C-alpha positions in Angstrom: -11.8 -17.8 39.5 -15.2 -17.3 39.3 -16.8 -15.0 41.5 -18.2 -17.4 44.1 -21.7 -16.9 46.4 -19.5 -16.0 49.2 -18.6 -12.8 47.1 -22.1 -11.8 47.0 -22.8 -12.0 50.6 -20.4 -9.5 51.2 -21.4 -7.1 48.9 -24.5 -7.5 50.5 -23.3 -7.3 54.1 -20.8 -4.2 52.8 -17.6 -6.7 53.6 -14.9 -6.2 51.1 -13.8 -9.3 48.9 -10.4 -10.4 49.2 -8.7 -11.1 45.7 -5.4 -12.9 45.3 -3.8 -9.5 43.8 -4.9 -7.8 46.7 -6.7 -5.0 44.8 -10.4 -6.2 47.0 -13.5 -6.3 44.8 -14.2 -6.2 41.7 -16.8 -3.4 41.9 -15.9 0.4 40.6 -13.5 2.2 42.6 -15.0 4.6 45.4 -15.3 8.2 45.4 -11.7 10.0 46.7 -13.5 11.2 49.9 -15.0 8.0 50.8 -11.6 5.5 50.1 -10.1 6.1 53.4 -13.5 5.5 55.4 -14.0 2.2 53.1 -10.7 0.8 54.0 -11.3 1.9 57.4 -14.5 -0.2 57.6 -12.9 -3.1 55.8 -10.3 -3.5 58.5 -12.8 -3.0 61.2 -14.8 -5.8 59.7 -12.0 -7.9 58.8 -10.8 -8.1 62.3 -14.4 -8.7 63.8 -14.8 -11.8 61.4 -11.3 -12.9 62.1 -11.9 -12.8 65.7 -15.6 -14.3 65.9 -14.0 -17.1 63.8 -11.6 -17.6 65.4 -13.4 -18.4 68.8 -15.7 -20.7 67.3 -12.3 -22.8 66.2 -10.8 -22.1 69.8 -13.5 -23.8 71.5 -13.1 -27.5 71.1 -9.6 -27.4 71.9 -10.7 -25.5 75.1 -13.7 -28.3 75.5 -11.1 -31.0 75.4 -7.9 -29.8 76.6 -8.9 -27.9 79.6 -10.8 -31.1 81.0 -7.3 -33.2 80.7 -5.6 -32.3 84.3 -8.8 -33.2 85.8 -9.3 -36.8 84.3 -7.5 -38.5 87.7 -10.0 -36.4 90.1 -13.2 -37.6 87.7 -12.2 -40.8 88.1 -12.0 -40.4 92.1 -14.8 -38.5 92.3 -17.4 -40.3 90.1 -15.8 -44.0 91.4 -14.9 -44.8 88.1 -12.5 -46.8 85.9 -10.2 -45.1 84.5 -11.1 -46.5 81.1 -15.0 -45.5 81.4 -13.4 -41.6 82.2 -11.7 -41.9 78.9 -14.8 -42.5 77.0 -16.0 -39.2 78.1 -13.0 -37.8 75.8 -14.1 -40.4 73.5 -17.8 -39.1 73.2 -17.1 -35.4 73.0 -14.8 -36.1 70.0 -17.5 -38.6 68.4 -19.9 -36.1 69.1 -17.7 -33.2 67.4 -17.5 -35.5 64.1 -20.9 -36.8 63.8 -22.8 -33.3 64.2 -20.9 -31.6 61.9 -22.7 -33.9 59.0 -26.0 -32.4 60.3 -25.0 -28.9 60.9 -23.2 -28.7 57.9 -25.7 -29.6 55.4 -28.2 -27.4 57.9 -26.1 -24.2 57.2 -26.4 -25.0 53.4 -29.9 -24.8 53.4 -31.0 -22.5 56.0 -27.7 -20.1 56.2 -25.0 -20.2 58.7 -26.3 -17.9 61.8 -29.6 -20.0 62.7 -28.0 -23.2 62.7 -24.8 -21.6 64.4 -26.8 -19.8 67.2 -28.7 -23.1 67.4 -25.6 -25.1 68.5 -24.2 -22.5 71.0 -27.3 -22.6 73.0 -27.7 -26.6 73.1 -23.7 -26.4 73.7 -24.2 -24.1 76.8 -26.9 -26.1 78.2 -24.9 -29.4 77.7 -22.0 -28.1 79.1 -23.8 -26.4 82.3 -25.3 -30.2 82.6 -21.7 -31.9 82.6 -20.9 -29.5 85.7 -23.7 -31.4 87.5 -23.4 -34.8 86.2 -23.5 -37.2 89.2 -22.2 -40.4 87.2 -20.0 -41.1 84.9 -22.7 -42.5 82.5 -24.6 -39.2 82.9 -21.2 -37.2 82.5 -20.4 -39.5 79.0 -23.8 -39.0 77.4 -23.8 -35.3 77.8 -20.1 -34.5 76.6 -21.4 -36.8 73.7 -24.3 -33.9 73.4 -21.3 -31.0 74.3 -19.7 -32.4 71.1 -22.8 -32.6 68.9 -23.4 -28.7 69.3 -20.1 -28.0 69.7 -19.9 -29.0 65.8 -21.7 -26.1 64.7 -18.8 -23.8 65.6 -16.1 -26.0 63.8 -18.1 -26.5 60.6 -19.7 -23.2 60.2 -16.4 -21.8 60.8 -15.2 -22.9 57.8 -18.0 -22.7 55.5 -18.2 -19.0 56.5 -14.4 -18.5 55.4 -15.3 -20.2 52.0 -18.1 -17.8 51.7 -15.7 -14.8 52.1 -12.6 -15.4 50.6 -10.7 -17.5 47.8 -7.9 -18.7 46.2 -4.7 -18.0 48.2 -6.7 -15.4 50.4 -8.6 -18.5 52.2 -5.3 -20.1 52.8 -3.6 -17.1 54.5 -7.1 -16.6 56.3 -6.9 -20.5 57.5 -3.5 -19.6 59.0 -4.6 -16.4 60.6 -7.3 -18.7 62.2 -4.9 -21.3 63.5 -2.9 -18.2 65.2 -6.2 -17.6 67.5 -7.3 -21.1 67.9 -3.5 -22.4 68.1 -3.7 -20.1 71.5 -6.0 -22.2 73.3 -4.0 -25.5 73.7 -1.5 -23.5 75.1 -3.8 -21.9 77.4 -6.3 -24.5 78.1 -4.3 -27.1 80.4 -2.8 -23.7 82.6 -6.8 -23.0 83.0 -7.5 -26.2 83.8 -4.9 -26.4 86.3 -5.6 -22.9 87.6 -9.7 -23.8 88.4 -8.6 -27.2 89.7 -6.5 -25.4 92.4 -9.8 -23.4 93.6 -12.5 -25.8 92.8 -13.1 -29.6 91.6 -13.3 -30.9 88.3 -16.9 -29.8 88.0 -15.8 -25.7 87.9 -13.9 -26.4 84.6 -17.3 -27.0 83.2 -18.7 -23.8 84.9 -15.7 -22.0 83.2 -16.5 -23.5 79.5 -20.4 -22.6 80.0 -19.4 -19.1 80.6 -17.3 -19.2 77.6 -19.5 -20.4 75.8 -22.5 -18.2 76.9 -20.2 -15.2 75.6 -19.0 -16.6 72.5 -23.1 -17.0 71.8 -23.9 -13.3 72.3 -21.0 -11.9 70.3 -22.2 -14.5 67.4 -25.5 -13.1 68.0 -24.6 -9.6 67.4 -21.4 -9.3 65.6 -21.6 -12.6 62.9 -24.1 -11.4 59.7 -25.2 -14.1 57.4 -22.9 -14.6 54.7 -24.9 -16.9 52.5 -27.5 -15.2 50.5 -30.7 -17.0 50.1 -30.2 -17.2 46.6 -27.1 -19.5 47.2 -29.0 -21.5 49.4 -29.8 -25.1 48.8 -33.6 -25.9 48.9 -34.0 -29.7 49.0 -34.0 -32.2 52.3 -32.3 -34.6 53.2 -32.0 -36.4 49.8 -29.9 -33.4 48.5 -28.0 -33.1 51.3 -26.9 -36.7 50.9 -26.4 -36.2 46.9 -24.4 -33.5 47.5 -22.3 -35.3 49.5 -22.0 -37.9 47.4 -21.1 -35.6 44.5 -17.7 -34.0 46.6 -16.9 -37.7 47.5 -16.6 -38.4 44.0 -14.3 -35.5 43.4 -11.2 -37.8 43.6 -9.2 -34.7 44.6 -11.5 -33.5 47.0 -11.5 -37.0 48.8 -7.7 -36.7 48.7 -7.3 -33.6 50.5 -10.2 -34.6 52.9 -7.9 -38.0 54.1 -5.0 -36.5 54.2 -6.0 -33.5 56.4 -7.8 -36.3 58.5 -4.6 -38.7 58.6 -2.5 -35.3 59.6 -5.4 -34.5 62.3 -4.3 -38.3 63.6 -1.0 -37.6 64.2 -1.7 -34.4 65.9 -4.6 -36.4 68.4 -2.2 -39.1 68.7 0.1 -36.6 70.1 -2.4 -35.2 72.5 -3.7 -38.4 73.8 -0.5 -39.9 74.5 1.9 -37.1 75.3 0.8 -36.8 79.0 2.0 -40.4 79.7 4.8 -40.4 77.5 6.4 -37.3 78.8 5.4 -37.7 82.5 5.3 -41.0 83.1 8.0 -42.6 81.2 10.7 -39.7 80.9 9.8 -38.5 84.2 8.8 -35.0 83.7 6.4 -33.1 86.0 3.6 -31.5 85.5 4.7 -28.2 85.1 7.4 -29.3 82.6 4.5 -31.2 80.7 2.8 -27.9 80.7 5.8 -26.2 79.3 6.4 -28.3 76.6 2.9 -28.9 75.5 3.0 -24.9 75.5 5.8 -24.7 73.3 4.8 -27.3 70.9 1.4 -25.2 70.3 3.6 -22.1 69.9 5.5 -24.1 67.2 2.6 -25.1 65.5 1.4 -21.4 65.4 4.5 -20.0 63.9 4.8 -21.9 61.0 1.4 -21.7 60.4 1.9 -17.7 60.7 5.0 -18.4 58.2 2.9 -20.3 55.5 0.3 -17.7 55.7 2.5 -14.7 55.5 5.3 -15.7 53.6 5.0 -19.1 51.8 1.4 -18.9 50.6 1.2 -17.0 47.3 5.2 -16.9 46.5 4.5 -21.0 46.5 1.6 -23.2 45.1 -0.3 -24.9 48.2 0.6 -28.0 47.1 4.3 -27.8 47.6 4.1 -26.1 50.9 1.5 -29.1 51.7 4.0 -32.0 50.3 7.0 -30.1 52.3 4.7 -30.5 55.1 3.6 -33.9 55.2 7.2 -34.6 54.3 8.8 -33.1 57.4 5.6 -35.0 59.4 7.2 -38.4 57.9 10.6 -37.6 58.9 9.8 -36.5 62.5 7.4 -39.5 63.0 10.4 -41.9 62.2 12.9 -40.2 64.0 10.5 -40.8 67.1 10.2 -44.3 66.3 13.9 -44.7 66.4 14.5 -43.1 69.4 11.3 -44.9 71.3 12.3 -48.2 69.9 16.0 -47.9 71.4 18.0 -47.5 68.2 19.8 -44.3 69.4 20.6 -46.2 72.7 18.6 -45.0 75.6 17.7 -41.3 75.3 16.3 -38.9 77.5 13.5 -36.4 77.3 15.0 -33.6 75.1 15.4 -35.6 72.1 12.3 -36.8 72.3 10.7 -33.4 72.9 12.8 -31.8 70.1 11.3 -34.5 67.6 7.5 -34.0 69.0 8.3 -29.9 68.5 9.6 -30.5 64.9 6.4 -32.8 64.0 3.7 -30.7 65.5 5.5 -27.5 63.8 5.1 -28.9 60.8 1.2 -29.6 61.1 1.5 -25.5 60.7 1.7 -26.1 57.1 -0.5 -29.0 56.6 -3.6 -28.4 58.2 -4.4 -25.1 56.6 -3.2 -26.0 53.4 -5.4 -29.5 53.1 -8.5 -27.1 54.1 -8.0 -24.2 51.9 -6.9 -27.1 49.2 -10.2 -29.1 49.5 -12.8 -26.1 50.1 -11.3 -24.3 47.1 -13.2 -27.0 44.9 -16.6 -26.5 46.5 -18.2 -23.5 45.7 -21.9 -24.0 46.2 -21.7 -26.7 49.2 -18.9 -25.4 51.3 -21.5 -26.3 54.5 -21.4 -29.8 53.3 -17.8 -30.2 52.3 -16.7 -28.5 56.0 -18.5 -31.0 57.6 -17.3 -33.8 55.4 -13.7 -32.3 56.1 -14.3 -32.2 60.1 -15.9 -35.4 60.5 -13.0 -37.1 58.3 -10.7 -35.5 60.9 -12.3 -36.1 64.2 -13.4 -40.1 63.0 -10.2 -40.8 62.4 -8.4 -39.1 65.2 -10.9 -40.9 67.6 -9.9 -44.5 65.8 -6.1 -43.5 66.2 -5.8 -41.9 69.6 -7.3 -45.5 71.6 -4.2 -47.2 69.8 -1.3 -45.2 71.5 -2.1 -46.9 74.6 -2.1 -50.6 73.4 0.6 -51.4 74.7 0.6 -50.3 78.3 1.8 -46.8 80.0 5.2 -48.2 79.7 6.2 -47.4 76.5 6.2 -44.5 73.7 6.3 -46.9 70.8 2.9 -47.5 69.9 2.5 -43.8 69.6 5.3 -43.6 67.3 4.1 -46.1 65.3 0.6 -44.8 64.8 2.2 -41.1 63.7 4.3 -43.0 61.0 1.7 -45.0 59.9 -0.7 -41.9 59.6 1.7 -39.6 58.4 2.7 -42.1 55.3 -0.8 -42.8 54.6 -1.1 -39.0 54.6 1.9 -38.7 51.9 -0.1 -41.7 50.1 -3.2 -39.9 49.8 -1.6 -36.6 48.4 0.3 -38.3 45.9 -1.9 -41.1 44.7 -5.6 -39.1 45.1 -4.5 -35.6 44.7 -2.0 -35.6 42.1 -0.5 -32.4 42.2 1.9 -32.6 39.1 -1.3 -32.5 37.1 -2.4 -29.5 38.3 0.7 -27.3 38.3 -0.2 -24.8 36.3 -3.5 -23.4 38.3 -3.1 -21.5 41.5 -2.7 -23.4 44.6 -4.2 -26.6 42.6 -7.3 -25.5 42.9 -10.4 -25.8 40.2 
């Protein structure tokens, strides 16, 4: 694959460029006396970049999942209906979706650092105001702003990965990011529950404000610019729109984008419905729910690491992605049959096992759809990342309310939403991406 703008950025900042053959950048070999120092610097720089980008991708699940245990308390505190308080989740999710459309093109024009730092500062301010919100309406408004600003971390983290990595190495790095960001859903409800033991729901936003401040300082100090001036877009809104239109005209990119968004919808249907399904329908305690939620997140992380460490490089990304989507479809089908009573009255254990398999398979689907889509975008990574993120969050925002369409006494809607989205993802993958047409190319990319 030709050298990308990201490779040039790495040379400017002395960040080694990974290659699929693992030999590093195509620069002349370093003198023997400098080789050991260069290797140590590369490892140190790579670790810092990994941790910073991992923190940026972990912030959205922290913002969403830490708040989940507090929903009943917020309802009582603000004297608002439960449906109104649930809009605080929808507002944050919608903000994260729409914000990426703005921040992505900004990062292609002005570089990665400035839009990211601006977004982080606004995120901190909005989160602090959420902690002080006196009404549900004001909380909804600033949760929307929190999501809009938090989108900067999501979209620019993906764009930075595209700047620094290519091919198989990019897929591996996405799997590594999943390890870091995947810890957030495990610990977020636990942190939220512990915070609620010492204070009220407002304390959760105080903690998130502190996390935002720390992450902003880390980004300011350690995340260097990865998009050199020569590779930036100089046009305005018109050029940004033309760039996005060109990306959407790429049938294969659009196929991976929609397939990834539908897979994310399966994930978010689980997040939205599982507290009610596990606790209200199957009678599990909050502690059991937290344990199962954590186990499912561990499954996703573990399979993501298997994807990055063992599968990527040995099998094409399309084969791994296709296998992951197939497992998601079969798991969703099994859950639907169980919730419909086809196997008789089943308890929590079979349903939990089905959810565990389904969630684990996400570790094959999500990193590989992102990698395959971004592999086709050498000079518009910010805009491409914005489209990927916006599609995922919008489809997730549409799918998540549907899981409760029949009330809180049945898990059938959750299973139906998951199965429909999973089958549609397979349809997009096969109908638009057509992986068999690119079997001779590594990973299916350009």
